[in-house]
KOLZAKOL-490340 format. One line per field, with one value per residue (C-alpha): residue in three letters; z, x, y. Coordinates in Angstrom, 2 decimals. Example, Ala and Ser with C-alpha at 12.3 -4.5 7.8 and 13.67 -1.06 7.14 Angstrom:
# KOLZAKOL-490340
res <- c(ALA,SER)
Z <- c(7.80,7.14)
X <- c(12.30,13.67)
Y <- c(-4.50,-1.06)
# end
This chain:
# KOLZAKOL-490340
res <- c(MET,THR,VAL,LYS,LEU,ASP,LYS,LYS,ILE,VAL,SER,TYR,LYS,VAL,LEU,THR,PRO,GLU,ALA,ARG,ALA,GLU,ALA,GLU,ALA,ALA,ASN,SER,THR,THR,PRO,GLU,SER,LEU,GLU,LEU,ALA,VAL,GLN,GLN,MET,ASP,GLU,ASN,VAL,ASP,ARG,PRO,GLU,THR,LEU,HIS,GLY,THR,THR,TYR,LYS,ILE,LYS,THR,PRO,LEU,SER,ASP,HIS,ALA,LEU,TYR,ILE,THR,ILE,ASN,ASP,ILE,VAL,LEU,ASN,PRO,GLY,THR,ASP,HIS,GLU,GLN,ARG,ARG,PRO,PHE,GLU,VAL,PHE,ILE,ASN,SER,LYS,ASN,MET,ASP,HIS,PHE,GLN,TRP,VAL,VAL,ALA,LEU,THR,ARG,VAL,LEU,SER,ALA,VAL,PHE,ARG,LYS,GLY,GLY,ASP,CYS,THR,PHE,LEU,VAL,GLU,GLU,MET,LYS,ALA,VAL,PHE,ASP,PRO,LYS,GLY,GLY,TYR,PHE,LYS,ARG,GLY,GLY,LYS,PHE,MET,PRO,SER,LEU,VAL,ALA,GLU,ILE,GLY,GLU,CYS,LEU,GLU,THR,HIS,MET,LYS,SER,ILE,GLY,LEU,ILE,GLU,ALA,PRO,GLU,LEU,PRO,GLU,HIS,GLN,ARG,ARG,ILE,LEU,GLU,GLN,LYS,ARG,ALA,GLU,TYR,GLU,SER,ARG,GLN,SER,LYS,GLY,LYS,SER,LYS,ASP,GLU,GLY,GLY,GLN,GLY,GLY,PHE,PRO,GLU,GLY,ALA,GLN,LEU,CYS,GLY,LYS,CYS,MET,THR,GLN,ALA,MET,ILE,LEU,MET,ASP,GLY,CYS,MET,THR,CYS,LEU,ASN,CYS,GLY,ASP,SER,LYS,CYS,GLY)
Z <- c(74.15,70.55,67.79,64.28,61.43,58.32,56.24,55.27,57.32,55.06,57.66,61.34,63.93,67.40,70.02,72.08,75.35,73.53,70.83,73.49,75.33,72.09,71.33,74.82,74.57,71.23,72.68,75.89,76.56,75.94,76.71,72.98,72.69,75.78,74.22,71.08,73.16,74.79,73.36,71.87,71.00,67.31,65.03,65.16,68.89,69.35,71.60,74.81,75.98,78.98,79.18,82.12,81.54,83.15,82.50,82.74,82.89,81.01,81.73,79.64,79.49,75.79,76.48,79.17,78.87,79.93,77.87,79.25,77.92,78.47,77.77,77.82,78.40,77.43,79.67,77.74,79.18,82.39,85.39,83.98,84.38,81.01,82.03,80.44,80.30,77.02,75.86,73.38,72.54,73.47,73.53,73.97,74.92,75.55,75.35,73.17,69.52,68.03,67.80,67.01,63.65,64.58,68.00,66.37,63.85,66.64,68.70,65.71,64.76,68.34,68.76,65.47,66.57,69.92,68.25,65.72,68.51,69.00,70.77,71.01,73.48,70.62,70.40,73.59,72.24,68.87,70.46,73.04,70.21,68.58,68.98,68.57,66.18,68.36,71.40,74.29,77.85,81.43,83.16,86.87,88.66,86.40,83.62,80.09,77.43,73.82,72.55,73.45,71.55,73.70,76.87,75.49,74.86,78.45,79.62,77.52,79.05,82.56,81.69,80.17,83.29,85.46,83.55,83.33,79.63,80.44,83.41,85.21,85.32,88.82,89.91,91.77,95.52,95.52,92.77,94.63,97.76,95.75,94.24,97.65,99.01,96.08,96.45,100.17,99.51,96.78,98.92,101.87,99.67,98.24,101.65,103.22,104.05,102.61,104.07,103.33,100.53,98.94,96.24,92.51,90.65,91.58,94.83,93.02,93.86,92.49,89.48,88.30,84.54,82.19,81.84,78.23,79.16,81.47,80.52,84.17,85.70,87.98,86.42,88.81,88.75,91.38,91.53,88.07,86.52,85.45,87.16,87.07,90.48,88.95,86.59,87.47,84.01,84.17,81.64,83.13,82.42)
X <- c(91.04,91.50,90.39,89.95,90.74,88.60,90.40,93.98,96.11,97.05,98.52,99.27,100.20,101.66,99.42,101.76,100.78,100.83,98.45,96.17,96.03,95.20,92.39,90.93,91.12,89.30,86.52,86.21,83.06,83.48,81.06,80.41,79.48,77.29,75.47,74.85,73.57,70.85,67.51,65.55,61.87,61.30,58.96,61.20,60.67,58.58,55.54,56.15,53.61,52.75,52.51,51.81,48.69,46.57,42.88,41.32,37.60,36.14,32.54,31.24,27.83,27.74,26.83,25.21,28.04,31.63,34.75,37.48,40.97,43.64,47.26,49.78,53.47,56.60,59.69,62.94,66.32,64.80,67.10,69.68,70.47,68.79,65.45,62.62,58.87,57.22,53.58,53.18,49.47,46.12,42.58,39.30,36.11,32.56,28.97,28.25,28.79,28.16,31.90,33.05,34.72,36.85,37.67,39.10,41.01,42.38,43.60,45.38,47.09,48.18,49.53,51.43,53.04,54.00,55.71,57.48,59.66,61.04,59.25,55.53,54.63,53.53,50.33,49.07,49.06,47.68,44.73,44.03,43.80,40.82,37.57,34.08,31.99,28.95,30.73,32.64,31.67,32.81,34.17,34.05,36.20,35.23,37.74,36.51,37.03,36.72,35.99,36.00,39.28,40.79,39.84,41.41,44.52,44.45,44.15,47.20,49.05,48.22,49.61,52.81,53.38,52.96,55.65,58.04,57.79,56.31,57.35,54.44,54.97,54.96,54.42,57.31,56.82,56.59,53.97,51.97,51.95,50.80,47.91,46.84,46.91,44.88,42.36,41.94,41.44,38.89,36.90,36.91,35.49,32.82,31.78,31.20,27.53,26.79,26.52,29.42,28.71,30.51,32.18,32.44,33.42,36.69,36.94,37.55,35.50,32.01,31.76,35.30,35.71,37.24,41.02,42.13,45.42,44.47,40.75,39.64,37.03,39.54,40.06,39.18,39.57,42.03,43.58,42.22,43.89,42.40,44.42,44.00,44.14,44.93,47.88,48.87,48.19,47.65,46.48,48.94,51.95)
Y <- c(71.61,70.52,72.91,71.52,73.93,73.46,76.12,76.70,79.05,81.95,84.31,84.59,87.22,86.92,88.56,90.71,92.42,95.77,94.50,93.04,96.39,98.23,95.80,96.18,99.98,99.92,97.77,99.78,101.84,105.55,108.41,108.72,105.07,105.34,108.30,106.29,103.39,105.54,104.52,107.40,107.45,106.80,104.88,101.78,101.24,98.11,98.22,96.24,93.69,95.89,99.68,101.97,104.06,106.75,107.36,110.82,111.61,114.58,115.58,118.46,120.16,119.28,115.65,113.53,111.02,111.53,110.92,108.66,109.39,106.73,107.63,104.78,105.53,103.66,103.71,104.11,103.06,101.63,101.40,103.83,107.51,108.10,106.59,108.53,108.13,109.09,108.87,106.04,105.80,107.32,105.96,107.85,106.05,107.23,106.06,109.08,108.08,111.53,112.27,108.73,109.43,112.41,110.94,107.80,109.93,112.13,109.18,107.64,110.91,111.59,108.06,108.34,111.61,110.08,107.13,109.33,110.70,114.17,117.00,116.22,118.98,121.25,119.18,120.81,124.37,123.28,121.48,124.19,126.72,124.92,126.90,125.51,127.68,126.98,128.41,126.92,126.13,126.52,123.44,122.82,125.37,128.27,127.67,128.34,125.69,126.95,123.42,119.75,119.34,122.09,120.21,117.02,119.11,120.35,116.74,115.89,118.84,117.60,114.18,115.57,117.65,114.56,112.61,115.56,116.49,119.90,122.01,123.66,127.44,128.85,132.42,134.06,134.29,138.09,138.08,135.44,137.59,140.62,138.66,137.36,140.90,142.25,139.45,140.13,143.85,143.16,140.73,143.14,145.91,143.63,142.33,145.75,146.09,142.64,139.18,136.90,134.43,131.53,133.57,132.84,129.72,128.08,130.07,133.37,136.48,136.63,138.92,138.20,138.35,135.83,136.02,135.83,134.16,131.29,131.23,131.40,133.70,135.38,138.84,141.68,145.46,146.64,150.13,150.88,147.82,144.48,141.73,137.97,136.31,132.93,133.51,137.09,138.52,142.28,144.83,147.31,145.10)
# end
């Protein structure tokens, strides 16, 4: 093969086997270079043509119409050991237009935080801590929601748990057995001399109080101590 040189030759160097080996070693892939090659979520990541999404339905007693929350995820480093699924954008749709302005603002802010990268799990606690001055409501299952924003935050938490960003806390086996035993004792006491009924909301005993930790009507008085049958929170420590 003939190569035509358009410029003058000003210097030259003989490529020895040692020089070739050094060049190949310099261009070889190292763990450090692999770490730098891992794609991280940041604002410079372009949106793909197709994203995987999940839609959640929220039906509250505050409105006759439900809210539909769609969270689209982007997959970083697909097919590698560093594959990761991160939320990329969120959309909220409803027939009810009463909350249109703040819903649009909320979706844009959430999507911007997602695309910024870093830890976005803090959004869950911030949203769940929003209280409605007119009072909250109980959702199906007996769990208390302090506001509509808080329920959107719980929906976001559910999604982050499903993609692995948040680990769901689990009660230890021994604590779970103690709660089951306490629940059985409480129900046996309540059923003495009475016909068996369906129980309270969410399958917890009727008359259970609201737990301040998990916001579920599952707090009962056992052995002189208020104990939650859902999360295990106890006033006695």
